[in-house]
C-alpha positions as CSV (number, residue, x, y, z in Angstrom):
1,M,165.7,-5.7,108.0
2,S,163.2,-5.2,110.6
3,R,165.7,-4.0,112.9
4,L,167.0,-1.4,110.5
5,I,163.7,-0.1,110.3
6,E,162.9,0.1,113.8
7,T,166.3,1.8,114.5
8,H,165.4,4.3,111.6
9,R,162.1,5.3,113.2
10,A,163.3,5.8,116.7
11,R,166.1,7.9,115.1
12,N,163.8,10.2,113.7
13,P,162.6,12.8,116.1
14,R,161.6,15.4,113.2
15,L,158.7,13.3,112.4
16,L,157.4,12.9,116.1
17,L,157.9,16.8,116.3
18,F,155.8,17.3,113.1
19,H,152.9,15.2,114.5
20,A,152.9,17.0,117.5
21,F,152.6,20.3,115.7
22,V,149.8,18.9,113.7
23,V,148.0,17.9,116.5
24,G,148.4,21.2,118.3
25,L,147.0,22.9,115.2
26,V,144.0,20.7,115.1
27,L,143.3,21.3,118.6
28,M,143.6,25.1,118.5
29,L,141.1,24.7,115.5
30,L,138.9,22.6,117.6
31,G,139.0,25.1,120.5
32,K,138.5,28.4,118.3
33,L,135.4,26.4,116.7
34,T,134.3,25.3,120.3
35,Y,134.5,29.1,121.1
36,L,132.8,30.5,118.1
37,Q,130.1,28.0,118.6
38,F,129.4,28.2,122.3
39,W,130.5,31.6,123.4
40,Q,130.3,33.5,120.5
41,T,126.8,32.7,119.0
42,T,125.2,35.3,121.1
43,L,127.4,38.1,119.8
44,Y,126.9,37.3,116.2
45,S,123.3,36.4,116.3
46,E,122.9,39.9,117.8
47,K,124.9,41.7,115.0
48,A,122.9,39.6,112.4
49,R,119.6,40.8,114.2
50,V,120.6,44.4,114.4
51,Q,121.5,44.0,110.6
52,N,118.5,42.2,109.3
53,Q,115.6,43.7,111.6
54,R,114.1,47.3,111.5
55,R,111.7,48.8,114.1
56,V,108.7,50.9,112.9
57,I,106.8,53.4,115.6
58,V,103.3,54.4,115.1
59,P,101.8,56.8,117.3
60,G,98.4,56.3,118.8
61,P,95.4,58.6,117.8
62,R,94.9,61.7,120.4
63,G,91.9,61.7,122.5
64,N,88.8,63.5,121.9
65,I,87.7,66.9,123.6
66,Y,84.1,67.3,124.4
67,D,81.8,70.2,125.5
68,R,80.0,69.8,128.7
69,D,77.0,68.1,127.0
70,G,79.0,65.4,125.4
71,N,79.3,67.3,121.9
72,V,82.6,66.3,120.1
73,L,84.4,69.8,120.1
74,V,87.8,68.2,118.8
75,G,88.1,64.5,117.2
76,N,90.1,62.3,114.5
77,R,89.0,62.1,111.1
78,P,90.5,59.4,108.6
79,R,93.0,60.9,106.3
80,F,93.1,59.0,102.8
81,S,96.4,58.7,101.0
82,V,97.9,56.5,98.4
83,V,101.0,54.8,99.0
84,L,103.5,53.0,96.6
85,N,105.0,49.9,98.2
86,L,108.5,50.0,96.8
87,A,109.6,46.9,98.0
88,E,107.3,45.3,95.5
89,L,108.9,47.3,92.6
90,R,112.6,46.0,92.9
91,S,112.2,44.2,89.4
92,E,110.7,47.1,87.8
93,F,113.8,49.6,89.1
94,K,116.1,46.9,87.9
95,A,114.6,46.8,84.5
96,E,114.0,50.7,84.2
97,Y,117.7,51.0,85.1
98,K,118.8,48.8,82.5
99,K,116.7,50.5,79.7
100,I,118.3,54.0,80.9
101,E,121.8,52.3,81.0
102,A,121.1,51.2,77.2
103,N,119.8,54.7,76.2
104,Y,123.1,56.1,77.4
105,A,125.5,53.4,76.2
106,K,126.5,55.5,73.0
107,V,127.2,58.9,75.0
108,A,130.5,59.9,76.1
109,P,131.4,58.7,79.7
110,G,131.8,62.4,80.8
111,D,128.2,63.2,79.4
112,R,126.3,60.4,80.7
113,P,124.7,60.1,84.4
114,N,126.6,57.9,87.0
115,D,125.2,54.8,88.6
116,N,123.4,56.5,91.4
117,Q,121.8,58.9,89.0
118,M,120.5,56.7,86.6
119,A,119.0,54.6,89.8
120,R,117.4,57.7,91.0
121,I,116.0,58.5,87.5
122,A,114.7,54.7,87.1
123,R,112.9,55.0,90.4
124,A,111.4,58.3,89.5
125,S,110.2,56.9,86.2
126,V,108.8,53.9,87.8
127,A,106.8,55.8,90.4
128,Q,105.7,58.2,88.0
129,H,104.1,55.3,85.8
130,Y,102.0,54.4,88.9
131,L,101.2,57.9,89.4
132,D,99.7,58.4,85.9
133,Q,97.3,55.6,86.8
134,L,95.9,57.5,89.6
135,N,95.8,60.8,87.5
136,F,93.8,58.7,84.9
137,I,91.4,57.4,87.8
138,L,91.1,61.0,89.5
139,N,91.5,63.3,86.6
140,R,94.4,65.1,88.1
141,H,97.9,66.0,86.6
142,A,100.2,65.4,89.4
143,T,103.9,64.5,89.2
144,V,106.4,62.8,91.4
145,R,108.5,65.0,93.5
146,T,112.2,63.4,92.5
147,A,113.8,64.8,95.5
148,D,111.3,63.7,98.0
149,L,111.4,59.9,96.5
150,N,115.2,60.1,96.6
151,R,115.2,61.3,100.6
152,H,112.4,58.8,101.0
153,V,114.6,55.9,99.5
154,N,117.6,57.0,101.5
155,Q,115.8,57.5,105.0
156,T,112.7,55.8,105.0
157,L,112.8,52.9,102.7
158,L,111.0,50.6,105.0
159,L,107.8,52.8,104.9
160,P,105.5,53.3,101.9
161,Y,106.0,55.9,99.9
162,V,103.0,58.8,99.6
163,L,102.0,59.2,96.0
164,L,98.8,61.6,96.9
165,D,97.9,62.7,100.3
166,D,94.4,64.1,101.8
167,L,92.1,62.6,99.2
168,A,88.7,63.7,99.0
169,P,86.2,61.1,100.1
170,E,84.9,60.8,96.9
171,E,88.3,60.2,95.3
172,Y,88.8,57.6,97.9
173,A,85.7,55.7,96.9
174,R,86.8,55.8,93.1
175,L,90.3,54.5,94.1
176,I,88.8,51.6,96.1
177,E,86.7,50.5,93.2
178,R,89.4,50.7,90.7
179,L,92.7,49.9,92.2
180,Q,93.6,46.0,92.2
181,V,94.1,44.4,95.7
182,T,97.5,42.9,94.5
183,S,98.7,46.4,93.1
184,P,101.8,48.1,94.6
185,L,99.3,51.1,95.0
186,Q,97.2,50.9,98.2
187,V,94.8,53.3,99.7
188,Y,96.3,54.1,103.2
189,T,94.0,55.4,105.9
190,S,95.5,57.4,108.9
191,S,94.1,60.0,111.2
192,T,94.3,63.6,111.6
193,R,92.8,66.2,114.1
194,Y,89.3,67.5,113.3
195,Y,87.7,70.4,114.7
196,P,83.8,70.1,113.8
197,Y,82.7,73.8,114.8
198,N,85.6,75.0,112.6
199,A,86.7,78.3,114.3
200,A,84.3,77.8,117.5
201,A,86.5,78.4,120.6
202,A,89.5,78.1,118.4
203,H,91.7,80.0,121.1
204,T,90.5,77.6,123.7
205,L,90.8,74.5,122.1
206,G,93.9,75.1,120.2
207,Y,95.7,73.3,117.7
208,T,98.3,70.7,116.9
209,G,101.6,70.4,115.2
210,V,103.4,67.6,113.2
211,N,105.6,65.6,115.8
212,N,108.5,63.9,113.6
213,D,110.0,62.2,116.8
214,P,107.2,60.5,118.8
215,E,108.3,58.9,122.0
216,V,107.7,55.2,122.6
217,E,107.9,53.3,125.9
218,D,108.3,49.7,126.8
219,F,108.6,48.3,123.2
220,E,111.8,46.3,122.5
221,G,114.3,47.0,119.8
222,E,115.7,50.4,121.1
223,D,119.2,49.1,119.5
224,L,117.4,48.7,116.1
225,L,117.3,51.2,113.3
226,T,114.0,53.0,113.9
227,F,111.4,54.6,111.7
228,K,108.7,56.8,113.2
229,M,105.6,57.7,111.6
230,K,104.7,61.3,112.1
231,G,102.5,62.1,115.1
232,L,101.0,65.2,116.4
233,F,101.5,67.4,119.3
234,G,99.4,70.1,121.0
235,R,100.7,73.6,120.1
236,G,98.0,75.8,121.6
237,G,95.0,76.0,124.3
238,L,93.8,73.0,125.7
239,E,95.8,70.8,123.1
240,K,98.9,72.2,124.5
241,I,97.8,72.2,128.3
242,F,96.6,68.5,128.1
243,D,98.9,67.3,125.8
244,E,100.2,64.4,127.7
245,Q,96.7,63.3,128.6
246,L,95.4,63.4,124.8
247,Q,98.7,61.6,123.7
248,G,97.9,58.4,122.6
249,E,100.0,55.2,123.5
250,T,102.4,54.6,120.9
251,G,102.3,51.0,118.9
252,G,105.1,49.6,117.1
253,A,106.3,46.6,114.9
254,I,109.8,44.9,114.0
255,Y,110.4,43.7,110.7
256,L,112.9,41.7,108.8
257,V,114.6,43.3,105.8
258,D,117.1,42.1,103.2
259,P,120.4,43.4,102.4
260,A,118.8,46.5,100.3
261,G,116.5,47.5,102.9
262,Y,113.2,46.0,101.7
263,K,110.8,44.3,103.9
264,V,110.8,40.5,103.8
265,N,107.4,39.1,105.0
266,S,107.6,37.5,108.9
267,R,104.9,37.0,111.0
268,D,106.7,36.0,114.3
269,L,108.4,39.5,115.2
270,P,107.0,41.6,117.9
271,H,104.3,44.1,117.1
272,R,101.9,46.4,119.2
273,L,98.8,48.2,118.2
274,P,98.8,51.8,119.0
275,V,96.1,52.9,121.5
276,Q,94.0,56.1,121.5
277,G,94.7,58.9,124.1
278,H,92.5,60.0,127.2
279,N,89.5,62.2,126.4
280,I,89.0,65.4,127.9
281,F,85.5,67.0,129.0
282,T,85.4,70.4,129.0
283,S,82.9,73.0,130.8
284,L,82.3,74.8,127.5
285,D,78.6,74.9,126.2
286,I,79.0,74.9,122.3
287,D,75.5,76.3,122.0
288,L,76.2,79.4,124.0
289,Q,79.8,79.8,122.8
290,Q,78.4,79.9,119.0
291,A,75.6,82.4,120.2
292,A,78.5,84.6,121.4
293,E,80.7,84.4,118.4
294,K,77.6,84.9,115.9
295,A,76.8,88.3,118.0
296,M,80.5,89.4,117.7
297,E,80.5,88.8,114.0
298,G,82.8,91.4,112.3
299,R,83.9,92.9,115.9
300,M,87.1,92.5,117.8
301,G,87.0,91.6,121.1
302,A,86.3,89.0,123.9
303,A,83.1,87.3,125.7
304,V,83.5,85.1,128.6
305,A,80.3,83.3,130.4
306,L,80.9,81.7,133.7
307,D,78.9,79.2,136.0
308,I,78.6,81.2,139.0
309,Q,78.3,78.4,141.5
310,T,81.1,76.3,140.1
311,G,83.3,78.6,138.2
312,E,83.3,76.6,135.4
313,V,83.7,78.5,132.3
314,L,80.6,78.1,129.7
315,V,82.0,80.6,127.0
316,L,85.4,81.5,126.1
317,A,85.3,83.7,123.0
318,S,88.2,85.7,121.2
319,R,87.6,87.7,117.9
320,P,89.0,87.6,115.5
321,D,89.7,83.9,115.2
322,Y,90.9,81.2,113.2
323,D,89.8,77.6,111.8
324,P,92.0,75.1,113.4
325,N,91.4,73.0,110.4
326,T,93.4,75.4,108.3
327,R,96.1,75.8,111.0
328,V,99.5,76.9,110.0
329,P,101.4,76.1,107.6
330,N,98.4,75.7,105.5
331,L,96.5,79.1,106.3
332,A,95.3,80.7,103.3
333,P,97.9,83.2,102.0
334,E,95.3,86.2,101.9
335,Q,95.1,85.9,105.5
336,D,97.4,88.3,107.2
337,V,97.9,86.4,110.6
338,E,100.2,88.9,112.1
339,K,98.2,92.0,111.1
340,S,94.9,90.7,112.0
341,G,95.9,89.4,115.4
342,V,93.9,86.2,115.4
343,W,96.3,84.4,117.5
344,L,95.8,86.7,120.4
345,N,93.5,85.2,123.1
346,R,91.8,88.3,124.1
347,A,89.7,86.6,126.6
348,I,92.9,85.6,128.8
349,Q,95.4,87.9,127.2
350,G,93.8,91.0,126.3
351,Q,94.8,94.0,128.6
352,Y,92.2,96.4,128.9
353,P,91.1,99.4,131.3
354,P,87.9,98.0,132.7
355,G,85.9,101.2,132.3
356,S,82.8,102.0,134.2
357,T,82.5,98.2,134.9
358,F,85.1,99.1,137.8
359,K,82.4,101.5,139.5
360,I,81.1,98.1,141.2
361,I,84.5,98.0,142.9
362,T,84.6,101.7,143.8
363,A,81.3,101.4,145.3
364,I,82.1,98.4,147.3
365,A,85.4,100.0,148.5
366,G,83.4,103.2,149.6
367,L,80.5,101.0,151.3
368,R,83.2,99.3,153.1
369,A,85.1,102.3,154.1
370,G,82.0,104.4,155.2
371,S,82.5,107.0,152.6
372,I,79.2,106.1,150.9
373,E,76.0,105.4,152.7
374,P,73.2,104.0,150.3
375,A,70.6,106.2,151.4
376,S,72.2,109.5,152.3
377,S,75.4,109.6,149.8
378,T,74.3,111.5,146.7
379,S,75.7,114.1,144.0
380,D,74.6,116.7,141.8
381,C,75.9,115.8,138.3
382,P,75.8,119.1,135.8
383,G,77.9,117.0,133.3
384,Y,81.5,117.4,135.0
385,L,83.3,117.9,138.0
386,M,86.3,120.1,138.7
387,V,89.4,118.2,140.2
388,G,92.0,121.0,141.0
389,N,91.7,123.0,138.2
390,R,91.1,120.4,135.7
391,R,87.7,119.6,134.4
392,F,86.7,115.9,134.6
393,P,83.6,115.1,132.2
394,C,80.5,112.8,133.0
395,H,79.7,110.8,129.8
396,L,76.4,112.5,129.5
397,H,77.6,116.1,128.8
398,S,74.4,117.8,129.7
399,G,74.4,116.0,133.4
400,H,72.3,113.5,135.4
401,G,71.2,115.9,138.0
402,R,71.0,114.3,141.3
403,R,71.8,110.9,141.8
404,D,72.2,108.2,144.9
405,L,74.4,105.1,144.7
406,V,71.5,103.0,142.9
407,G,70.7,105.9,140.3
408,A,74.6,106.5,139.5
409,L,75.2,102.5,139.2
410,R,72.1,102.6,136.8
411,D,72.9,105.7,134.6
412,S,76.9,105.2,135.0
413,C,77.2,108.6,136.5
414,N,80.9,109.5,136.3
415,V,80.5,112.3,138.7
416,F,79.1,110.4,141.6
417,F,82.1,108.1,141.4
418,F,84.7,110.9,141.1
419,K,83.4,112.5,144.1
420,Y,83.1,109.4,146.1
421,G,86.2,107.9,144.7
422,L,88.3,110.9,145.9
423,E,86.5,110.6,149.6
424,T,87.4,106.7,149.7
425,G,91.1,107.2,148.5
426,P,93.2,105.2,145.9
427,E,94.6,102.9,148.1
428,L,91.0,101.3,149.4
429,I,90.0,101.1,146.1
430,A,92.9,99.4,144.8
431,A,92.9,96.9,147.7
432,E,89.2,96.3,146.9
433,A,90.1,95.5,143.3
434,R,92.9,92.9,144.4
435,R,90.4,91.4,146.7
436,F,88.5,90.4,143.9
437,G,91.1,89.2,142.0
438,Y,92.3,91.7,139.7
439,G,96.1,91.7,140.9
440,H,96.8,88.4,139.6
441,P,96.2,85.8,136.9
442,T,93.1,83.4,137.5
443,G,95.2,80.3,137.1
444,I,92.7,79.1,134.2
445,E,93.8,75.8,132.5
446,L,95.3,77.5,129.4
447,P,98.7,78.7,128.2
448,F,99.9,82.3,127.9
449,E,97.3,83.8,130.3
450,F,98.3,87.5,131.2
451,S,100.6,86.9,133.9
452,R,100.9,90.6,135.1
453,P,97.5,92.1,135.4
454,R,98.0,95.5,137.2
455,V,96.0,97.6,139.7
456,A,97.1,101.0,139.8
457,D,97.7,103.1,142.9
458,P,100.4,105.6,144.5
459,A,102.7,102.7,145.2
460,W,102.4,101.3,141.7
461,K,103.1,104.8,140.2
462,K,105.8,105.4,142.1
463,L,107.6,102.0,140.8
464,H,106.6,102.0,137.3
465,S,105.7,105.9,136.2
466,L,108.2,108.5,135.1
467,D,106.2,110.8,136.8
468,K,106.0,109.4,140.2
469,T,103.7,112.0,141.9
470,W,100.1,110.4,142.5
471,F,97.5,113.6,141.8
472,P,94.0,113.7,142.8
473,G,93.1,113.6,139.2
474,D,94.6,109.9,139.1
475,T,92.3,108.8,141.8
476,A,89.3,110.3,139.7
477,N,90.3,108.3,136.8
478,I,91.0,104.8,138.7
479,A,87.4,105.5,140.3
480,I,85.7,105.0,136.9
481,G,88.1,102.2,135.6
482,Q,90.4,104.5,133.7
483,G,94.0,105.1,133.9
484,D,96.8,102.4,134.5
485,T,94.5,99.5,135.9
486,L,94.6,96.9,133.2
487,I,92.4,93.6,133.4
488,T,91.3,90.7,131.1
489,P,87.6,89.9,130.2
490,L,88.2,86.3,132.2
491,Q,88.9,88.5,135.3
492,A,86.1,90.7,135.0
493,A,83.6,87.5,134.5
494,C,85.1,86.2,137.7
495,M,84.6,89.6,139.3
496,V,80.9,89.4,138.7
497,A,80.5,86.0,139.3
498,S,82.0,86.6,142.8
499,L,79.7,89.6,143.4
500,A,76.6,87.5,142.2
501,R,77.7,84.9,145.1
502,G,78.4,87.7,147.6
503,E,81.9,86.7,147.7
504,I,85.2,88.0,146.7
505,E,86.9,85.5,144.2
506,T,86.0,82.9,141.7
507,K,88.6,80.3,140.4
508,P,87.6,79.6,136.8
509,T,88.0,75.9,135.5
510,L,87.7,74.5,131.7
511,L,87.2,71.2,133.1
512,H,83.4,69.9,133.6
513,V,82.8,67.7,136.6
514,A,79.3,66.5,136.9
515,N,77.8,67.6,140.4
516,R,80.6,69.7,141.0
517,A,80.2,71.4,144.7
518,P,79.6,75.3,144.5
519,Q,82.9,77.2,145.3
520,R,83.2,79.0,148.7
521,T,85.5,82.0,149.1
522,A,85.4,84.7,151.9
523,P,82.4,86.9,151.8
524,I,82.5,90.6,150.6
525,G,81.9,91.9,153.9
526,L,79.0,94.3,153.2
527,P,75.9,94.6,155.4
528,P,72.7,93.2,153.5
529,R,71.4,96.9,153.0
530,D,74.6,98.0,151.2
531,Y,75.0,94.6,149.3
532,A,71.4,95.1,148.3
533,A,71.8,98.8,147.0
534,I,74.6,97.4,144.7
535,L,72.4,94.8,143.2
536,Q,69.5,97.0,143.0
537,G,71.6,99.6,141.0
538,M,72.7,96.9,138.7
539,A,69.4,95.3,138.3
540,Q,68.0,98.7,137.4
541,C,71.1,99.1,134.8
542,Y,69.8,95.7,133.1
543,A,66.1,96.7,133.2
544,V,66.0,100.3,132.1
545,G,69.5,101.8,132.4
546,T,72.8,101.9,130.2
547,G,72.6,97.9,130.1
548,R,69.0,97.6,129.0
549,F,70.0,96.3,125.5
550,A,71.2,93.1,127.3
551,R,67.7,92.6,128.9
552,V,66.3,89.2,127.9
553,E,62.2,88.9,128.4
554,G,61.4,86.8,131.1
555,L,64.8,86.6,132.5
556,S,65.6,88.9,135.7
557,G,69.3,90.1,136.1
558,A,72.0,92.6,136.8
559,A,74.3,94.6,134.5
560,K,77.0,97.4,134.5
561,S,78.2,99.0,131.3
562,G,81.4,100.6,130.7
563,T,83.3,102.7,128.1
564,A,87.0,102.9,128.1
565,Q,89.8,104.3,126.0
566,K,93.2,102.5,125.5
567,G,95.6,104.4,123.0
568,R,93.3,104.8,119.9
569,I,91.1,102.4,120.8
570,D,87.6,102.6,122.2
571,L,86.6,99.8,124.7
572,A,82.7,98.7,124.8
573,W,82.0,96.7,128.1
574,L,79.4,95.0,129.7
575,V,79.3,92.9,132.7
576,A,76.1,91.1,134.0
577,F,74.7,88.0,135.7
578,A,71.3,86.1,135.9
579,P,68.7,85.2,137.1
580,L,68.7,88.1,139.9
581,E,66.9,85.9,142.5
582,N,69.2,82.8,141.8
583,P,72.3,83.8,140.2
584,Q,73.2,81.0,137.8
585,I,75.5,82.4,134.9
586,A,77.8,85.5,134.9
587,V,79.0,87.2,131.4
588,A,81.7,89.7,130.5
589,V,82.0,91.3,127.1
590,V,84.4,93.8,125.8
591,L,84.6,94.9,122.1
592,E,87.2,97.1,120.3
593,G,86.4,100.1,118.5
594,A,87.8,103.5,116.6
595,L,88.2,106.2,118.9
596,D,86.3,108.6,116.8
597,D,82.9,106.8,117.0
598,D,81.3,109.0,119.8
599,N,78.5,106.3,120.5
600,F,80.9,103.2,121.2
601,G,79.5,102.3,124.4
602,G,79.2,99.2,126.2
603,G,75.4,99.5,126.3
604,T,75.3,100.0,122.5
605,Y,77.6,97.5,121.3
606,A,78.6,94.9,124.1
607,A,75.1,94.5,125.5
608,P,73.6,92.5,122.4
609,V,76.6,90.1,122.8
610,V,75.5,89.8,126.2
611,K,72.0,89.2,125.2
612,A,72.5,86.5,122.8
613,I,74.5,84.4,125.4
614,L,71.8,84.9,127.9
615,E,69.1,84.0,125.4
616,A,70.8,80.9,124.4
617,W,71.1,80.1,128.0
618,Q,67.6,80.7,129.1
619,T,66.5,78.7,126.0
620,K,68.6,75.7,127.2
621,S,67.3,76.0,130.6
622,E,63.9,75.8,129.7
623,R,64.0,72.6,127.4
624,P,64.9,69.1,128.3
625,P,68.2,67.7,127.4
626,V,69.0,67.0,123.9
627,K,71.4,64.2,122.6
628,P,74.9,65.2,121.7
629,V,75.7,65.8,118.3
630,N,77.7,63.0,116.9
631,F,80.3,63.8,114.1
632,K,81.3,60.3,113.7
633,V,84.8,60.9,114.7
634,N,87.1,58.5,116.5
């Protein structure tokens, strides 16, 4: 019997084949399991991480902007909002959904909302329930914006939903007392840009816009689905030019989420706090800035004041202006910004004929060319000068009588400069203007400076005018600052600052550096007697001449008034510097007026603005330093 069994076993090869097949399958399974366990673990872990984690980016606050005395010109104020944590409302959403579903149970299928629509209705209903709690506390009547809520759920579910934004401080205080700590409603504090002095220096400081895609560096999770909190970026002025320095360091966090996309508590995932950006210390003096703007109230124009020795800008004012705290798109509807021209920074973008302030340039050109001698060059002014067959009037129609260089500068006699401008020639006058920086932009640290200022001469006219012939009348015009020469108020301030130092160019800067070394450029190249004659004429203009309304009691100075026309606009100019013996501050002011105002002149309208700036400067110079104003901003 045993022999029969053994023979049977030996003769059944199919059983051996089956055993081998089973063993092979087991080995394959073990191999696959080993492969998955040891070689595919990392891959599946990465897939799970990407599916279950989300990255949230939080921009850092922008740096502050200060004036030269440490007063905060731009900072960050807290912005209070009430947010709803949707992750805590999942059970309420489901319960509300079931109620809505039950309400529509008897409605024909074609007339009832689909599942997605009922889910949206449920979310809006629950959110309105919580919003009604806020309405009761704050005496409001707000309603949930259903489309906005649905967009938030679909795109940024991980972030809390903002029910009310930019609360007043008293509303914030009321909610802090009334809202429970465990409530899905929470008061959320962010920061927004704040301009404590409102419209003061608005064009210089600029404003910010919303950045929906803030950059982040050196924070892990680039492969994760990322949500970004809104940041800010500079859209004008210093906010734009120094945007990179002012931008804070972006922070972030990685969160664990469930399959529906709601956050799950996890404390061991990476996070990094945002860091505030670098501060900027400007050369502006807010006291002088406010004095200038107050004096310009109701007018259109610009005012600039410079530290003569360093070129630091003390005042850069442009009217009309705007309050950056109510920047676009939040400007009041009644403000027609395009018509009123508030966005034009007239101090650096305004293109103006320099008027009689240009007579300083004509005088220097004549002195250097030898066509003017301070002691002997005179003219008889009957109120006009005939150039060819054309009558060129003096601003004083009855005439000034005999005037030398000092008297012509003091009284702004056109006839004197007509006569000696023609003798000097347009090429030398234009060359002198370019030497003082009138042919190119100043390079100040602001965007959109007028990039093509022009100095008119025969070569310019040949290239740019339909009538290419240069006439003696053209020379007479440019000699008194009329015609096609265009400058900015900043360039005029730089010219008078350079003149006060006895040099030819000033490089303006809006950055303050303590103990900055004085600027040094090429000297004007006038003998002391000639230079003294120009200063004497300007000193008399300031004291008793056409610029006398700029005079400040107890402060010596030098000035030159001017009047010009551009299209249908009259321009009132005044440039000045003080003190005469030790020049420290240079000022240029231009105001725009109606062409039919015969009394609209620099000595009448621009001079009071210059006086306000000089008075503010004198007051600060005579008093001990005061502690900067603290607006309690970050």
